[in-house]
Every structure is written in structure tokens, then in C-alpha cells.
N, C-alpha and C positions, 0 to 999 in steps of 0.2 A: 771331390776330385785332386784338387789340388795336392795333401795330404796321402793322396796314393799314388798320385805321380812321383812321388818324389822317391819313392822305394826305388824306381827306375835310373830318375834322374843324377847326376855325375855330383857328388858334394863341392862347399865353396870349401877353399881352406884360406882363413883372415888371422893377420897377424894381429895381436890386439895387446893390450896390457891389463893384467890384474889391477882394478882400483880398486877393489875390497872387499872383504868378506864378512859372513854373520852364520854366527849357529845359534838353534833356537829351539829348545825343547818345547814338546807338546804334552802333558803332562795327561791331558784325559786321553791319549792312543799310546802314551809312553813312548814317543820317537821322537829324535833327534836330528833336524834339517839342517842341511853344509850348504850354505847360498855362498858362490862366488857370482863376486860383478865383474865383468870386465867392459872396455869401450863400449859403449851401444849394443853389449850381448850383457846378461845373465841366463845363470843357469844353476840348479840343485844338482849334488855329486855325493857322492862315498865321502866316508870320514878320510880314506888315503889318499885321494886327490885332493882333499881340502886341507891337509896337512901339511902335502907337498908345496902346494902352491902357495905363495908369498905375496904381498901386494907389493904392487910396482915391478915384479916380474913380466919382462915380454916374453909371450906365448903363441902358438901359433893354434888355431882350434880349425877342427872339420865340423862343417855345421849343414843341414839339408837344406837343398836349393829355397825353397820359399818361406818357411817356418823358421828358420834361422836355429833349429830343435840342434846341440851342441851334439858330438857321438866322440869324437876324438880331442885331448888337450893335452900339446907338445911343447915342454920348458925346450926353451931357445936354450938357455942356458947349459943346460943338463943334459937336454938330447931325450928324456924320459918323454914317453908318451901314456899318457893316463886313457883308460874306453872310459867314457859313463857309463854305467849300469844299472841306471835306476828303475830300467824298463818303462818310462815315460812313453816311449815311440808305438808301446806295442798299445799301449792303452789309446795314444789317436788312432792307429791305424783301425783298430776297434771302432773309436768312435766314427770315423772316416765312413767305413762301414756300415755302421747303423745308420746316418743318415742317407745313404746313397741306397739300402732298403728300402726306410721311411719312404722315399720319394718313389718307389713304384706303387706308390697310393695313388698316383692322379692318375695310372693306366687302366683303375678301376672302371668298367662300364658305369656303377652306379656313384649317385654322388655319395658324399661322406657324411659319416655320423659326426654330431658335432664331439664326442669323443677322440674319435681320430683328428678332426679339424685343430684341436687343442692341442692335441698331442704332438702334432706336425708343426704346430705357430711358436711350438716352445725349441721342438729342433731348431727349428729357421732360427729364431733368437738366437739359441747357442749359438750357432754356429756363424752369423754373423758377427760376434766377437772375436771369432778365430781368423773371420776375413780381415779384419781390423787390426789386427796383431798382425798379418801376413802384411798388409799393406805398408802397415805404420817402418819395416824395417825391409821393403825394397829398395 
């Protein structure tokens, strides 16, 4: 519910500094990941944003209210705003919907089967990690 509530909550604007950048290639999938590490934040970006931002640069980032997912990065020096275009937030919203829909199993009048209980336990376990990540950044 916290992730879905971020659709209507205003974003936070945080002034921070680019601490480091990391580029990694995954041969198995043939993809390159571009990570940018800020003070108390990090995220993946496309190559254009990765090449534009330099280590030590002051930036303004707009982040979601609870999970601190970055939506835009603005360089204070140049004033150029980059929009994060990795579509990660759509995956998170989809995952949140799956968790909510599976919670409807509690409304069933009969007992859960062993398979349903295992699936529900796995989803609760995964969501616990998301909750810990959110609480860490509050």
C-alpha cells in the first residue's frame, strides 16, 4: 500500500552530491548497468545521465515519498534536468498490485491449501525486504 500511495503523494526534493559512479556489464544478458551513488541514495540510470553527471557534482534529486526512488536529477551547475527512464517504478507498482491481490486470499471462506500458503509466505517474505528498505531511508 505504501508503494501505491506514492502515486498520489508529492515527491521530495533533496540536494545531494554525486559520490561515485559504477558501470557494469552483464555478459549473460548482454546489458550494461549504469549506477550513480549519491550521499544516502543510489540508483540506476541510462547512459546519457551517467555520462552527464560527474563525481563531486551538486545535484537536486526528486524522490518518491517512502521508497526514495529517484524520478529526476537536476545538475545545480548546469541547470539541466534528467528524467530517469528505466521503468523500474512500473515494476514496483505491478509488484505492489500482486501483493494486494494475493492478500485477498484471506477473504476466502475456506482454509488455504498448502500451495497457496507457500506462495503467500514467499510474497510476505519478499515484501518484508521492501519494507526494511523503506524504513531504512525514513
